C-alpha positions in Angstrom: -28.8 -8.9 0.0 -27.0 -6.6 -2.4 -23.4 -7.6 -2.9 -21.3 -4.5 -2.9 -18.0 -5.4 -4.6 -16.3 -2.4 -3.1 -16.9 -3.7 0.5 -13.9 -4.5 2.6 -13.0 -8.2 2.7 -12.1 -10.2 5.8 -8.4 -9.0 5.5 -9.5 -5.4 5.4 -8.5 -4.8 1.8 -10.7 -2.9 -0.6 -12.2 -5.2 -3.3 -12.4 -2.5 -6.0 -9.0 -1.9 -7.3 -7.5 1.3 -8.6 -5.6 1.4 -11.9 -2.2 -0.4 -11.7 -0.2 2.8 -12.3 -1.3 4.2 -8.9 0.3 1.4 -6.9 3.8 2.9 -7.3 2.6 6.5 -7.0 3.4 8.4 -3.9 1.2 11.3 -2.8 2.6 14.8 -2.7 3.4 15.6 0.9 2.9 19.3 1.8 4.7 21.1 4.5 3.3 21.3 8.0 1.2 24.5 8.8 2.5 27.0 11.3 -0.3 26.3 13.9 0.6 22.5 14.0 4.3 23.2 14.5 3.5 25.6 17.4 1.3 23.0 19.1 3.8 20.2 18.6 6.7 22.2 20.0 4.9 24.4 22.4 6.1 27.6 20.9 4.7 30.8 19.6 5.7 33.1 16.7 6.8 30.4 14.3 7.7 31.4 10.8 7.3 29.4 7.6 10.2 29.4 5.1 9.2 26.1 3.5 6.8 26.5 0.6 8.3 29.4 -1.5 5.4 31.7 -0.7 5.6 35.5 -1.0 6.3 36.7 2.6 5.2 40.3 1.7 1.6 39.3 1.0 -0.8 40.2 -1.7 -1.6 43.6 -3.2 -3.6 45.9 -0.9 -6.1 46.3 -3.8 -6.8 42.5 -3.4 -7.3 42.9 0.4 -9.8 45.7 -0.1 -11.7 43.8 -2.8 -12.0 40.6 -0.6 -13.1 42.6 2.4 -15.9 44.3 0.4 -16.9 41.1 -1.3 -17.2 39.1 1.9 -19.0 41.8 3.8 -21.5 42.4 1.1 -22.3 38.7 0.6 -22.6 39.7 -3.1 -23.4 36.7 -5.4 -21.7 34.1 -3.3 -24.7 31.9 -3.9 -24.0 31.9 -7.7 -21.5 29.8 -9.6 -18.3 31.6 -10.7 -17.7 32.6 -14.3 -16.9 29.2 -15.7 -14.8 30.6 -18.5 -12.9 33.2 -16.5 -13.7 35.8 -19.1 -12.4 38.9 -17.3 -9.2 37.3 -16.1 -8.5 35.8 -19.5 -9.0 39.3 -21.0 -6.5 40.7 -18.5 -4.0 37.9 -19.1 -4.3 38.3 -22.8 -3.5 42.0 -22.5 -0.6 41.4 -20.1 1.1 38.7 -22.2 0.0 40.1 -25.6 -1.7 36.9 -26.7 -5.3 36.0 -27.6 -7.7 34.7 -25.1 -8.1 31.4 -27.0 -4.5 30.6 -26.0 -5.3 30.6 -22.2 -6.3 27.7 -20.0 -7.1 28.5 -16.3 -6.4 26.0 -13.5 -6.9 25.6 -9.8 -3.2 26.5 -9.4 -0.7 25.7 -12.1 -0.5 22.1 -10.8 -4.0 21.7 -12.0 -3.0 22.8 -15.5 0.0 20.4 -15.5 -2.4 17.6 -14.6 -4.8 18.6 -17.4 -1.9 18.7 -19.9 -0.8 15.2 -19.0 -4.3 13.8 -19.2 -4.8 15.3 -22.6 -1.5 14.3 -24.2 -0.3 11.1 -22.5 -1.7 7.7 -21.6 -0.6 4.1 -21.1 2.4 3.1 -23.2 3.5 6.8 -23.7 6.6 8.4 -22.2 7.0 11.7 -20.4 10.5 13.2 -19.9 11.6 15.3 -17.0 14.9 15.9 -15.2 16.4 14.6 -12.0 15.6 17.1 -9.2 12.6 18.4 -11.2 9.3 19.4 -9.6 7.7 16.3 -8.0 4.3 17.0 -9.6 5.6 16.0 -13.1 6.2 12.4 -11.9 2.8 12.4 -10.1 0.9 13.5 -13.2 2.8 11.0 -15.4 2.2 8.0 -13.2 -1.5 9.0 -12.6 -2.3 8.5 -16.3 -0.3 5.3 -16.6 2.5 6.8 -18.8 6.2 5.9 -18.3 8.3 8.5 -16.4 11.7 9.0 -18.0 14.0 10.9 -15.7 17.2 12.2 -17.3 20.3 13.0 -15.2 20.9 16.5 -14.0 23.9 18.6 -14.9 25.2 20.8 -12.1 21.8 20.4 -10.3 20.1 21.8 -13.4 18.8 20.5 -16.7 21.0 18.6 -19.1 19.2 19.6 -22.3 21.2 17.2 -24.5 20.4 14.3 -22.2 16.7 15.1 -22.6 17.1 15.2 -26.4 18.9 11.9 -26.3 16.1 10.3 -24.2 13.4 11.1 -26.8 11.9 8.1 -28.5 8.9 7.5 -30.7 6.9 7.0 -27.5 7.7 10.4 -26.1 4.6 12.7 -25.8 5.6 15.4 -23.3 8.7 17.1 -21.9 8.5 19.0 -18.7 11.0 21.7 -17.9 10.8 24.2 -15.0 12.7 27.4 -15.5 13.7 28.3 -12.8 13.7 24.8 -11.4 12.2 23.9 -8.1 13.8 22.7 -5.7 17.3 23.5 -7.0 16.7 27.1 -8.2 18.8 26.5 -11.3 18.0 28.6 -14.4 18.4 28.0 -18.2 19.3 30.8 -20.5 16.8 31.8 -23.2 19.4 31.0 -25.9 19.9 27.5 -24.7 16.2 26.8 -24.1 15.2 28.1 -27.6 18.0 26.0 -29.2 16.6 23.0 -27.4 13.0 23.5 -28.5 14.2 23.9 -32.1 15.5 20.3 -31.9 12.4 18.7 -30.3 10.1 17.0 -32.8 7.0 19.0 -33.5 4.8 16.1 -32.3 6.1 16.3 -28.8 4.6 18.8 -26.3 7.2 20.9 -24.5 5.9 22.4 -21.3 7.9 25.2 -19.7 6.9 25.8 -16.1 7.6 29.4 -15.3 6.3 29.5 -11.7 9.1 31.8 -10.6 9.3 34.0 -13.8 8.7 37.3 -11.8 11.8 36.7 -9.7 14.2 35.4 -12.5 13.3 38.2 -14.8 13.7 41.1 -12.3 16.5 43.5 -13.0 18.2 42.7 -9.8 18.3 39.0 -10.6 21.8 37.7 -11.4 20.0 35.8 -14.3 18.2 38.8 -15.6 20.3 39.2 -18.8 20.2 35.6 -19.8 16.7 34.7 -18.7 13.8 34.9 -21.1 10.2 33.9 -20.7 9.0 31.5 -23.4 5.7 33.3 -23.9 7.0 35.4 -26.8 7.9 32.2 -28.6 4.4 30.7 -28.7 3.6 31.9 -32.2 6.6 30.0 -33.6 6.2 26.7 -31.7 2.7 25.1 -31.8 4.0 22.3 -29.5 5.1 24.8 -26.8 3.0 25.3 -23.6 4.0 27.8 -20.9 2.5 27.6 -17.4 2.6 30.4 -14.8 1.0 30.9 -11.5 -0.5 33.5 -9.1 0.8 31.4 -6.1 4.3 32.8 -5.8 5.1 36.5 -6.5 1.4 37.4 -6.6 0.9 35.8 -3.1 -2.4 34.1 -4.0 -1.3 30.6 -3.0 -4.3 29.9 -0.8 -6.7 30.8 -3.7 -5.1 28.3 -6.1 -5.0 29.9 -9.4 -2.7 29.4 -12.3 -2.8 29.1 -16.1 -1.2 28.0 -19.3 -0.5 29.8 -22.6 -0.4 27.7 -25.7 -1.4 27.4 -29.4 -5.2 27.8 -29.6 -5.6 24.2 -30.8 -3.7 22.9 -27.8 -5.7 25.2 -25.5 -8.9 24.0 -27.0 -8.1 20.4 -25.9 -7.0 21.5 -22.5 -10.2 23.4 -22.0 -12.3 20.4 -23.0 -10.8 18.4 -20.1 -10.6 21.3 -17.6 -13.3 20.8 -15.0 -16.2 23.3 -15.1 -15.9 26.0 -12.4 -12.4 24.9 -11.4 -11.7 28.5 -10.3 -13.8 30.2 -7.6 -15.0 33.8 -8.2 -12.9 35.2 -5.4 -9.7 33.8 -7.0 -10.7 35.0 -10.5 -11.3 38.5 -9.3 -8.3 38.6 -7.0 -6.0 37.4 -9.7 -7.3 40.1 -12.1 -6.7 42.8 -9.5 -3.3 41.5 -8.5 -2.2 41.3 -12.2 -3.0 45.0 -12.5 -0.7 46.0 -9.6 2.6 45.4 -11.2 4.2 48.0 -8.9 3.6 45.6 -6.1 5.2 42.7 -8.0 8.2 44.8 -8.8 8.5 45.7 -5.1 8.2 42.0 -4.0 10.8 40.9 -6.5 13.2 43.7 -5.5 12.9 42.8 -1.9 13.5 39.1 -2.7 16.9 39.9 -4.3 17.9 42.2 -1.6 17.2 39.5 1.0 18.9 36.9 -1.1 22.1 38.9 -1.0 21.8 39.1 2.8 21.1 35.4 3.2 23.8 34.2 0.9 26.4 36.4 2.6 25.4 34.9 5.9 25.6 31.3 4.4 29.1 32.1 3.0 30.2 33.4 6.4 28.9 30.2 8.0 30.8 28.1 5.3 27.5 26.5 4.2 27.4 25.4 0.6 24.2 26.2 -1.4 22.9 26.0 -5.0 22.7 29.5 -6.5 19.0 30.2 -7.1 17.0 32.2 -9.5 13.8 31.9 -7.5 12.6 33.0 -4.0 14.3 30.1 -2.2 17.7 28.5 -1.9 18.7 24.9 -1.2 21.5 24.6 1.4 23.8 21.7 1.9 24.9 20.4 5.3 27.4 17.7 4.3 30.5 19.6 5.7 28.8 20.6 8.9 29.8 19.0 12.2 27.1 16.4 12.8 26.0 17.4 9.3 22.6 15.9 9.1 20.0 18.0 7.4 17.2 16.2 9.4 18.9 17.2 12.6 19.2 20.8 11.4 15.6 20.7 10.4 14.5 19.5 13.8 16.6 22.1 15.5 15.1 24.9 13.4 11.6 23.6 14.3 12.4 24.0 18.0 13.3 27.6 17.2 10.0 28.1 15.4 11.4 28.0 11.9 9.8 25.8 9.2 12.0 24.9 6.2 11.7 22.1 3.7 13.8 18.9 3.7 14.2 17.7 0.1 15.3 14.1 0.6 12.4 13.0 -1.5 14.1 14.6 -4.5 17.3 12.7 -3.8 18.9 15.7 -2.2 19.4 13.9 1.1 21.5 16.4 3.0 19.8 19.6 1.7 17.2 21.9 3.1 15.2 24.2 0.8 14.8 27.5 2.5 12.3 30.1 1.2 13.2 33.7 1.6 11.2 35.6 4.2 11.1 39.1 5.3 14.2 40.8 6.8 13.0 39.8 10.3 12.3 36.2 9.3 15.6 35.8 7.5 17.6 37.2 10.4 15.8 34.8 12.7 16.9 31.9 10.5 20.5 33.2 10.3 20.6 33.6 14.1 19.3 30.0 14.5 21.9 28.6 12.1 24.6 30.4 13.9 23.4 28.9 17.1 23.4 25.4 15.7 26.8 25.7 14.3 28.5 27.4 17.3 
């Protein structure tokens, strides 16, 4: 009889073992969907303010395209464009770069994973900050590299601490600007000065998932914020990632990309899985990119609603971290019975889904995504009810 070494032994443990680096790796835990919360709590009309999605939806041009595409059943049986030719052309025009600097991913998380697999392995070190996006640690541990977490400064990046942490084993530095989940933002001046000091053999990855919000003219960070895209020609070790999941409202389609030196992009595209973007996502992203009027409207509404929400939080004496994104992390330390988990559970009974961020070491914080005017008022009313 064939002896399958991967069969379960008598204790129920799998005989084939994963690589050692995975034993201490925790899976990313996404938020619960609206339908599940409604079933669990026996409610209707729940709203989701947990995952930093665009509450205003995608461009109507995308909706019209998808409707026509599905109804016509046109070429669904064929593989998508494996090189993303038309989207790359559109992105190159949008960012004023060449197409050989672009790597497409199944969401920007996919690109972050590709970058790590290309440039780090066992024995290497990857640096990121305390309170940084959880995916950086996941990508690092998955390839067996050592995660080096530097202490935060006022909930944001301490760039000097990152520089001090560099060793001859450092291969990658991850920085999100703005940062998730804290919403903190680095100025272009400080970030450029930092990159100038990083050795050229270390890859600096700037995650700009919320660039459309931070750069908008109504953003309090507008004057100091600067996308790193324009610096690519001067820094061959710089990679910038962006996404269609946030302001462009294509989160369900999972499409993001990186911009980098052509030689870096060449290696990333060697590792990138063939057909990692479906054709609907490629076409929808291209259409959405061309509707910048919609993006401006979305970003404007975001900042108008941020003002409404922060005024309400101030009135309720709730502390929060000022955010450059489409979300805000709120502290419940000074609240009577101030337990963020209790507040979270109360909000769920009211049909409001937010995001506890204890997994980031922010034990008494809830990260709240900005919704529509109706959704934000529903949240405010619920918080007032809890605190009364």
